[in-house]
C-alpha positions in Angstrom: -28.9 107.8 124.2 -31.7 109.7 122.4 -31.7 113.1 121.1 -29.4 115.4 123.1 -29.2 118.5 120.9 -31.8 120.5 119.0 -30.7 123.6 117.1 -32.1 126.0 114.9 -29.7 127.7 112.8 -30.4 131.1 111.0 -28.2 131.9 107.9 -29.2 135.4 106.8 -27.2 137.1 104.1 -29.3 140.2 104.0 -26.6 142.4 105.5 -23.5 140.5 104.6 -22.4 139.1 101.2 -19.9 136.8 102.9 -23.0 134.5 103.8 -24.5 134.3 100.5 -24.6 130.7 99.0 -24.4 130.6 95.3 -26.0 127.9 93.1 -23.8 124.8 93.3 -22.1 125.9 96.6 -22.9 124.3 100.0 -22.9 125.6 103.5 -21.4 123.4 106.3 -22.4 124.1 110.0 -19.0 123.8 111.9 -19.0 123.3 115.7 -16.2 124.8 117.8 -16.0 122.0 120.4 -14.8 119.2 118.2 -18.1 117.7 118.0 -18.3 116.9 121.6 -21.9 117.4 122.9 -23.0 116.3 126.2 -25.8 116.7 128.7 -27.6 114.9 131.4 -28.7 111.5 130.3 -32.3 110.8 131.5 -32.9 107.6 133.4 -34.2 104.8 131.1 -32.8 106.4 128.0 -32.5 104.2 125.1 -29.3 104.0 123.0 -29.4 105.1 119.5 -27.1 105.2 116.7 -25.8 108.7 116.1 -28.0 110.5 113.6 -28.7 114.2 112.5 -31.2 115.6 110.1 -31.9 119.0 108.8 -34.8 121.0 107.3 -35.1 124.0 105.2 -37.8 126.2 106.5 -37.5 129.2 104.2 -35.2 130.4 101.5 -35.3 133.8 99.8 -33.5 133.8 96.6 -31.3 136.8 95.2 -34.1 137.5 92.7 -36.7 137.9 95.3 -38.3 134.6 94.9 -39.0 132.5 98.1 -39.5 128.9 99.0 -41.0 127.9 102.1 -43.7 129.0 104.6 -43.4 132.9 104.8 -45.9 132.6 107.9 -43.8 130.2 109.9 -43.0 132.0 113.3 -39.1 131.4 112.7 -39.3 133.3 109.2 -41.4 136.2 110.7 -39.0 136.5 113.6 -36.1 136.7 111.0 -38.0 139.4 109.0 -38.8 141.4 112.0 -35.2 141.3 112.9 -34.2 142.5 109.5 -36.6 145.4 109.6 -35.5 146.4 113.3 -31.8 146.2 112.5 -32.3 148.3 109.3 -34.2 151.0 111.2 -31.6 151.0 114.0 -28.7 151.3 111.6 -30.3 154.0 109.5 -30.8 155.9 112.9 -27.2 155.4 113.9 -25.9 156.2 110.5 -28.0 159.7 110.5 -26.4 160.5 113.8 -22.9 159.8 112.5 -23.5 162.1 109.7 -24.2 165.0 112.2 -21.1 164.3 114.1 -19.1 161.9 116.3 -20.7 162.9 119.6 -24.3 162.3 117.9 -22.9 159.0 116.6 -21.7 157.9 120.1 -25.0 158.9 121.7 -27.1 157.0 119.1 -24.8 153.9 119.4 -25.0 154.0 123.1 -28.9 154.1 123.0 -30.1 151.2 124.8 -33.6 151.9 123.9 -33.0 150.5 120.4 -32.3 147.1 122.1 -35.0 144.6 122.6 -34.8 142.2 119.6 -32.3 139.5 120.6 -30.7 138.8 117.3 -30.4 142.5 116.5 -28.9 143.2 119.9 -26.1 140.9 119.1 -25.3 142.7 116.1 -25.6 146.3 117.7 -23.3 144.9 120.5 -20.7 143.7 117.9 -20.8 147.2 116.4 -20.5 148.8 119.9 -17.5 146.6 120.4 -16.0 147.6 116.9 -16.3 151.2 118.1 -14.4 150.4 121.4 -11.7 148.4 119.9 -11.1 150.2 116.7 -12.7 153.6 117.0 -15.8 155.5 115.6 -14.4 155.6 111.9 -14.4 151.8 111.7 -17.7 151.4 113.4 -19.3 153.7 110.9 -17.6 152.1 108.0 -18.8 148.8 109.1 -22.4 150.1 109.5 -22.3 151.7 106.1 -21.0 148.5 104.7 -23.9 146.7 106.1 -26.2 149.3 105.0 -24.7 149.0 101.3 -25.4 145.4 101.4 -28.9 145.7 102.5 -29.6 148.5 99.9 -28.9 146.0 97.0 -31.7 143.6 98.3 
């Protein structure tokens, strides 16, 4: 009955080799709800056959070449998130090199929060620290920074 779902999906492998898509490979968006989507149906909605479409806005290849509009707001937001997260992770890693108490202070510092996409990753690192300990969180941060360093 007309479009029910609009979704923008970012796939950024800047910090994670597991998200890289090699030539010839495909990436499939998976839904956790068995494909069931529902929402309020407006009065007078016209039934349409199910359909979907996608559009690639921007791609940055491993060799640094790009395709797409670098000035698109979604792209600039992604690039700002990368820079913001890289700065925050370097700050936390520097604190970890001083000692665990400094690491914990830096990790808990909510003043680094403020970028919605980066906040999710920082909160995930905080969860790793709570569940698996500081050593695991520091190793995770350093693995992320290692991936970023090869970009």
